[in-house]
Structure formats: structure tokens, C-alpha cells
C-alpha positions as CSV (number, residue, x, y, z in Angstrom):
1,M,98.1,43.1,-24.7
2,K,96.3,39.8,-23.9
3,E,92.7,39.1,-24.5
4,H,90.0,40.5,-22.2
5,I,87.9,38.3,-20.1
6,L,85.0,39.7,-17.7
7,F,82.9,38.2,-14.7
8,I,79.7,39.5,-13.7
9,I,78.7,38.2,-10.1
10,D,75.4,40.0,-7.7
11,G,78.2,40.3,-5.0
12,L,81.0,37.7,-3.3
13,P,79.2,36.1,0.1
14,G,80.2,32.7,0.5
15,G,77.9,30.7,-1.5
16,G,79.2,27.8,-3.8
17,A,78.4,29.5,-7.0
18,E,80.6,32.8,-5.7
19,N,83.8,30.2,-4.9
20,V,83.0,28.8,-8.3
21,T,83.4,31.9,-9.9
22,L,86.5,32.8,-8.0
23,R,88.0,29.7,-9.0
24,L,87.2,29.7,-12.9
25,A,88.7,33.3,-13.5
26,D,91.4,32.4,-11.5
27,S,91.6,29.2,-13.7
28,L,91.3,31.6,-17.0
29,S,93.7,33.9,-15.4
30,K,96.4,31.7,-15.1
31,A,95.5,30.4,-18.9
32,N,97.5,34.3,-19.8
33,Y,94.6,35.9,-20.3
34,Q,93.7,39.5,-18.7
35,V,90.9,38.9,-15.8
36,S,87.9,41.2,-14.7
37,L,85.9,40.6,-12.3
38,L,82.5,42.6,-11.5
39,S,80.6,42.6,-8.3
40,L,77.1,44.1,-8.3
41,N,77.4,44.3,-4.5
42,T,80.0,45.1,-2.0
43,Q,80.3,42.2,0.2
44,L,83.2,40.5,-0.2
45,D,84.1,37.4,1.8
46,Y,86.4,35.5,-0.3
47,T,90.0,36.9,-1.1
48,I,90.3,37.8,-4.7
49,P,93.0,35.8,-6.7
50,E,96.1,37.8,-7.2
51,D,96.4,39.2,-10.8
52,I,92.3,39.2,-11.6
53,H,91.0,42.6,-11.7
54,Y,88.3,43.4,-9.5
55,I,85.7,45.9,-9.3
56,A,82.2,46.7,-7.4
57,S,79.2,48.8,-9.1
58,I,77.8,49.9,-5.8
59,D,73.7,51.4,-6.0
60,N,73.5,53.4,-2.7
61,Y,70.0,54.6,-4.1
62,Q,67.4,54.7,-1.3
63,G,64.0,56.6,-3.0
64,P,60.5,55.3,-2.7
65,L,60.9,53.5,-5.9
66,R,63.6,51.5,-5.5
67,K,62.9,48.1,-5.6
68,L,60.2,49.0,-9.1
69,N,63.6,50.7,-10.7
70,E,66.1,48.7,-9.6
71,I,66.8,46.4,-12.5
72,N,67.3,49.5,-15.5
73,R,69.1,51.2,-12.5
74,R,72.2,49.1,-11.4
75,A,71.8,48.2,-15.1
76,K,72.6,51.9,-16.0
77,A,74.9,52.5,-12.8
78,M,77.2,49.0,-14.3
79,D,77.4,50.6,-17.9
80,K,79.5,53.5,-16.2
81,V,81.8,51.2,-14.4
82,L,82.1,49.0,-18.0
83,F,82.5,51.7,-20.0
84,Q,85.5,53.0,-18.1
85,L,86.9,49.5,-17.3
86,F,86.5,48.9,-21.5
87,Q,88.8,51.9,-21.8
88,Q,91.4,50.5,-19.3
89,Q,91.6,46.5,-20.3
90,G,89.9,46.7,-24.2
91,K,86.4,45.0,-24.7
92,P,86.4,41.6,-23.2
93,V,86.2,38.9,-25.9
94,L,84.2,37.0,-23.6
95,V,82.0,37.9,-20.6
96,I,80.1,35.3,-17.8
97,S,77.0,36.5,-16.2
98,N,76.8,34.5,-12.7
99,L,73.5,34.5,-11.0
100,H,69.8,35.1,-12.2
101,K,70.3,38.7,-10.4
102,T,73.1,39.5,-12.3
103,D,71.6,38.1,-14.9
104,R,67.8,40.5,-15.4
105,I,70.7,43.7,-14.9
106,V,73.2,42.1,-17.4
107,V,70.3,41.6,-20.1
108,K,69.5,45.5,-19.7
109,S,73.0,46.3,-20.3
110,K,73.5,48.9,-23.2
111,T,77.4,48.3,-22.7
112,L,77.2,44.8,-22.8
113,A,74.8,44.3,-26.0
114,T,77.7,43.9,-28.5
115,C,80.2,41.2,-26.4
116,N,80.3,37.9,-26.1
117,V,77.6,37.2,-23.6
118,W,77.4,34.3,-21.7
119,H,74.8,33.0,-18.7
120,C,75.9,30.4,-16.3
121,I,73.3,28.7,-14.1
122,H,74.0,27.4,-11.1
123,G,71.1,26.1,-9.5
124,I,67.7,24.4,-10.4
125,F,65.5,27.3,-11.5
126,S,62.1,25.3,-10.9
127,Q,62.9,24.3,-7.3
128,S,64.7,28.0,-6.3
129,Y,61.8,30.4,-7.9
130,L,58.8,28.2,-8.5
131,S,58.4,25.8,-5.5
132,N,56.6,28.7,-3.6
133,K,54.5,29.5,-6.2
134,S,51.3,28.7,-7.8
135,G,48.2,30.2,-10.3
136,F,48.9,33.6,-12.1
137,A,52.2,34.2,-9.6
138,Y,53.4,31.0,-10.5
139,W,52.9,31.8,-14.5
140,I,54.4,35.4,-13.9
141,K,57.7,34.4,-12.5
142,K,57.9,32.1,-15.3
143,E,57.3,34.4,-17.7
144,K,59.8,36.6,-16.5
145,I,62.6,33.5,-16.4
146,K,61.8,33.2,-20.1
147,K,62.2,36.5,-21.1
148,V,65.5,36.6,-19.3
149,Y,67.0,33.7,-21.0
150,K,65.1,34.5,-25.2
151,N,67.6,34.1,-27.6
152,K,70.9,34.3,-25.2
153,K,73.7,31.7,-24.4
154,V,73.6,29.7,-21.1
155,I,76.0,27.6,-19.6
156,C,74.6,25.4,-17.4
157,V,77.0,23.7,-14.6
158,S,75.3,20.0,-15.1
159,D,72.8,18.0,-17.7
160,A,69.9,18.0,-14.8
161,V,70.0,22.1,-14.7
162,G,69.9,22.2,-18.3
163,N,67.0,19.8,-18.8
164,D,65.1,21.8,-16.1
165,L,65.4,25.0,-17.9
166,L,64.7,24.0,-21.4
167,N,61.5,21.3,-20.1
168,H,60.3,22.9,-16.6
169,I,61.2,26.7,-17.4
170,G,60.4,26.7,-20.9
171,I,63.6,29.2,-22.0
172,Q,64.3,29.6,-25.8
173,P,68.0,30.1,-25.6
174,S,70.2,30.9,-28.8
175,Q,72.8,28.7,-27.4
176,I,72.8,26.4,-24.2
177,K,75.8,24.1,-23.1
178,T,76.6,22.3,-20.1
179,I,79.9,23.0,-18.5
180,Y,80.7,21.4,-15.4
181,N,82.3,23.5,-12.6
182,P,86.7,23.1,-12.6
183,F,88.1,21.9,-9.7
184,D,91.9,21.9,-8.8
185,F,93.1,18.6,-7.5
186,E,96.2,19.7,-6.7
187,K,94.8,23.0,-4.8
188,I,92.2,21.1,-2.9
189,K,95.0,18.3,-1.7
190,A,97.4,21.2,-0.6
191,L,94.2,23.4,0.9
192,A,93.2,20.1,2.9
193,S,96.5,19.5,4.4
194,E,96.4,23.0,6.4
195,T,95.5,22.9,10.3
196,N,91.8,21.5,11.6
197,P,90.8,23.7,14.1
198,Y,88.1,20.4,14.4
199,H,90.8,18.1,14.6
200,G,91.0,14.6,16.9
201,L,86.9,15.1,17.0
202,N,84.8,12.2,15.2
203,Y,82.2,13.6,12.8
204,I,79.8,14.0,9.9
205,L,80.1,17.1,8.1
206,H,78.0,19.4,6.3
207,V,78.8,22.3,4.0
208,G,76.5,25.3,3.0
209,R,74.8,28.2,2.9
210,L,72.6,28.9,5.8
211,H,69.0,28.9,3.6
212,Q,65.5,26.7,3.3
213,V,66.7,24.7,-0.3
214,K,69.7,23.8,1.6
215,R,67.5,21.6,4.3
216,Q,69.3,22.2,7.4
217,D,66.6,21.3,9.5
218,R,65.9,17.9,7.6
219,L,69.3,17.3,8.8
220,I,69.3,18.1,11.9
221,D,66.0,15.2,12.1
222,A,68.3,12.8,10.5
223,F,71.2,13.3,12.9
224,A,69.1,13.1,15.5
225,K,67.7,9.9,14.1
226,A,70.6,8.5,13.2
227,N,71.6,8.1,16.9
228,L,75.5,8.0,16.4
229,P,78.2,8.6,18.3
230,C,79.8,11.0,16.6
231,K,79.1,15.0,16.3
232,L,77.2,17.1,13.0
233,I,79.3,20.0,11.9
234,M,77.4,22.0,10.4
235,V,80.1,25.3,8.4
236,G,78.2,28.0,6.2
237,Q,76.5,31.0,7.4
238,G,73.3,32.4,6.6
239,A,70.2,34.9,7.3
240,K,69.9,35.1,11.3
241,E,66.8,33.9,11.4
242,T,67.3,30.6,9.3
243,E,70.3,30.2,12.0
244,E,68.3,30.7,15.0
245,S,65.0,28.3,13.8
246,L,68.1,25.6,13.4
247,K,69.0,26.7,17.1
248,V,65.7,25.8,18.3
249,K,65.8,22.3,16.3
250,I,68.8,21.7,17.6
251,H,67.8,22.1,21.2
252,E,64.5,20.3,21.0
253,H,66.7,17.5,19.9
254,G,68.8,17.5,23.4
255,L,71.9,17.7,20.8
256,N,73.4,21.3,21.9
257,D,76.6,19.3,22.8
258,K,76.6,17.4,19.3
259,V,75.7,19.7,16.7
260,I,78.3,22.5,16.4
261,L,77.0,25.2,13.9
262,A,80.6,27.0,12.6
263,G,79.7,29.2,10.5
264,F,82.3,30.1,7.7
265,H,84.9,29.0,7.2
266,S,87.0,29.9,4.2
267,N,89.2,26.9,3.8
268,P,86.5,24.3,4.8
269,H,89.0,22.1,3.0
270,P,90.8,20.4,6.2
271,I,87.5,19.6,7.8
272,I,85.8,18.0,4.9
273,N,89.3,16.0,4.6
274,E,89.0,14.6,8.4
275,A,84.9,14.2,8.6
276,K,83.8,10.5,8.8
277,A,81.5,11.7,5.6
278,V,79.8,15.1,3.9
279,V,76.4,15.1,4.2
280,I,73.6,17.4,2.2
281,S,70.1,17.5,2.5
282,S,68.8,20.0,0.1
283,D,65.9,20.2,-2.1
284,S,67.4,20.5,-5.0
285,E,71.1,21.4,-6.7
286,G,72.9,22.7,-9.5
287,L,76.5,20.8,-9.2
288,P,77.1,20.5,-5.6
289,T,80.7,21.7,-5.3
290,V,81.5,20.2,-1.5
291,L,80.3,16.5,-2.7
292,I,82.8,16.9,-5.4
293,E,85.8,18.7,-2.3
294,A,85.2,15.9,-0.2
295,L,85.4,12.9,-3.1
296,I,88.8,14.7,-3.7
297,C,89.9,14.8,-0.5
298,H,88.4,10.4,-0.6
299,T,86.1,11.5,2.1
300,P,82.4,9.6,1.9
301,V,79.3,11.0,0.8
302,V,75.9,11.3,1.2
303,S,73.1,13.5,-0.1
304,T,69.2,13.7,-1.0
305,D,68.5,12.5,-4.5
306,C,67.5,15.5,-5.0
307,P,66.8,17.4,-8.2
308,G,69.9,18.6,-10.4
309,G,73.4,17.4,-10.7
310,V,73.7,14.9,-7.5
311,R,73.7,12.2,-10.0
312,E,76.3,13.4,-11.8
313,I,78.4,13.4,-9.6
314,M,77.3,10.0,-7.0
315,T,77.6,7.1,-9.9
316,G,78.5,3.8,-9.7
317,Q,78.8,2.6,-6.0
318,L,78.6,5.8,-4.4
319,K,74.0,5.8,-5.6
320,N,74.0,3.3,-2.9
321,Y,74.3,6.7,-0.4
322,L,71.7,8.3,-2.4
323,S,68.7,9.1,-0.1
324,E,64.6,10.2,-0.3
325,L,63.3,13.3,0.3
326,D,62.6,13.2,4.1
327,A,64.4,12.9,7.7
328,D,64.2,9.3,8.1
329,A,66.1,8.3,4.8
330,L,68.4,10.0,5.6
331,A,69.0,8.9,8.5
332,E,69.3,5.5,7.2
333,K,72.1,7.0,4.6
334,I,74.0,8.4,7.4
335,R,74.0,5.4,9.5
336,L,75.1,3.0,6.2
337,V,78.2,5.9,5.6
338,Y,79.0,5.6,9.0
339,A,79.3,1.7,9.2
340,T,80.0,0.8,6.0
341,P,81.6,3.8,3.7
342,P,82.5,3.6,0.1
343,Q,86.1,3.3,-1.6
344,I,86.5,6.5,-3.4
345,T,88.6,6.4,-6.5
346,D,90.3,8.6,-8.8
347,E,88.0,8.1,-11.5
348,L,84.5,9.6,-9.6
349,Y,85.6,12.5,-10.0
350,K,88.3,12.9,-12.9
351,K,85.5,14.7,-15.0
352,F,85.9,17.8,-13.0
353,E,89.5,19.0,-13.5
354,A,89.8,22.2,-14.0
355,S,92.5,21.5,-16.8
356,N,89.4,20.5,-19.1
357,I,87.1,22.8,-17.8
358,Q,89.4,25.4,-18.9
359,K,89.4,24.6,-22.5
360,Q,85.5,24.8,-22.9
361,Y,85.2,27.7,-21.6
362,I,88.4,29.0,-23.9
363,E,86.1,27.4,-26.7
364,L,83.5,29.6,-25.8
365,I,85.5,32.4,-27.3
366,E,84.3,33.9,-30.7
367,K,86.9,33.2,-33.2
């Protein structure tokens, strides 16, 4: 019987961490492990790779104390699913918990208490969870995060994520290590060669979920200031109110004919491949997938020099395309990349190659 590896995640909407989790699961499945993926939500915007055992733990409780006892209740529901899974597939030799909501549920699990569990952190917690807090609320939230990861084993998708957890949050894990996200270069290039729905257009591209931390509002302001003879295509989905506020901003700038809100695309690689440049405008990023995918497609990139793993991707000459966190500076870098794009070489992205990352995950299995 193959050794069993289990991934747990809080759902599979069209986000970067979700995409990375699926890619890693697929990679380990191809390395001759029995891989299960447990989703704590029914949302599924991705195709589950072949040979991966997908299951969901659903929480339909609608009582008056729904929020108050949610974590413990969902942990108990998850344990019932895990009990059956372990009977079928065997106890896993490695469990990877992804995203903070999942981690909060996983640490309450009785079934997982004796398992080799690692918590994979994809973002900059001091920005995503604490930047809107102050005073007592800030202290409470910070203490709650510290409690989740105390004496736990933690994987960070970039050195910057790890530094943030240790120095800004003050977590005390039993182990912590950086493992970059995996990228299958040949598969990405093959996907990039498929039909581009925007073929023939001259455009700058943004790919990312529509969310406050991604600061698409800053990008629209910057694109308006850059005043380039091209379109801005924004691939991604998010809350309806976020999308509506972006539409208002596009209209205010008179950019209705120049900005395309393209929604979610399960394969954005052909769009990335033919872009003049890929631009991200975030306030923080763990390890932005789209920047690495763009480099693999030899598409130039621009990013805000935000807290997180951006500087671990944009090395060498790419540092010239890092922007301060304001629309004027971002507009200047967008103009620069449009006029004088950098030469993208294989050297710039080779450290993210999937087989190398896969080995580092296999090393987490306790012999």
C-alpha cells in the first residue's frame, strides 16, 4: 500500500494558495504517494487532478451560536470524516494544513493529534490580520494567532513570511522552515501555448483575487496616470461589493473602454504569455504565484515593493521594476516596463522548480 499524504484546506475558490496546494498535491501523487485532499468547504473552482482523493467536510449548522462554537464544531465534523478516511487509506505519514482558518480547526482535531502535521503559511500575517487592528483588539488577535502555532511545525512559502511570523507576530513553533511553492515549468509552458481569449490585444495584465490586500484600486489609479496606448486586463474574482467599487473607480477615470474585468480563468497562462507585462499592486504578498508564472512565460513583471516574498522573486535587474506603495510610483514603473522591458532568463526562476520543492516536502516525512 502506498504511503498516504493528506492536504487540508478551507475550500477551493480561485485563489493563489488554493492553486499552489493543488499543484503540490498533484506533484506528490506523481511521486507515488496516495494523496488525499480534504476541503472544509464545498466551494470548488478548480479541477481536482487525477489520482487525488478529494473529500469535503461540510458545516451546515445554522443555530444562534454558529460563530461562537464554529471552530470546535467544525473540528469534530472533520474528525468524523478523517476517521473514515484513515480506515480506507491508512494513517497519513504527512499532513499539510493550508490557510489560517484551516489551521485553527486542525489544531483542535483529536484525530490529527498524533499525526505528523505541518502548517503551511502563505501570507504576511502582520498585514492581513493585524494591519486593521489597534490597542486591545490588536493584542487579542496577535495572542490568538500565537496560540494556534505554539509548539507546532510550520512551513513558510518565503523567508519573508517566516521573518514576519517570528519577529512581528512572535510565534513559538517547534520547527519552522521555508519551502518555496512548486512550479512545473514544462506544464506551465504547455498551458501558456493554449488559445488566448484576448489574442491580438495590446495589454498590461493583473491576475489576483479581488481583495483589499491586492489593492486593485491602486492599480487602476496607476494605470490611469501611466496613460499608455494599451488596455489593462484584470483576471480574478472576489466579493461583489469589491468588484462594484472597482467598476466605479474605472468609470471615474473614464477607462471603461480600456480596463477589462475578465473574471476568473481556470487557465490564465495564455493571457499571461501574451501580456506586455504582469503587474501586481498589493500591500503584502506571501510568494506571489503570478510573478513566477509570468517569468516562466518570459513575460516582464512589475510589483509594489510590499512586505513579503516579492524581493525573493524580483532579483537582479528585476529590482528596477519594484515600486513604492503608491499610485504615482507604480505608474512610473508601468511606463518603464512598457518602454524598456527586462530580458527574462531561466536563471531568474529556476529555484522554484517543482521536483526540487517536492523533495523538500518528502523530507518532512518522519522516518
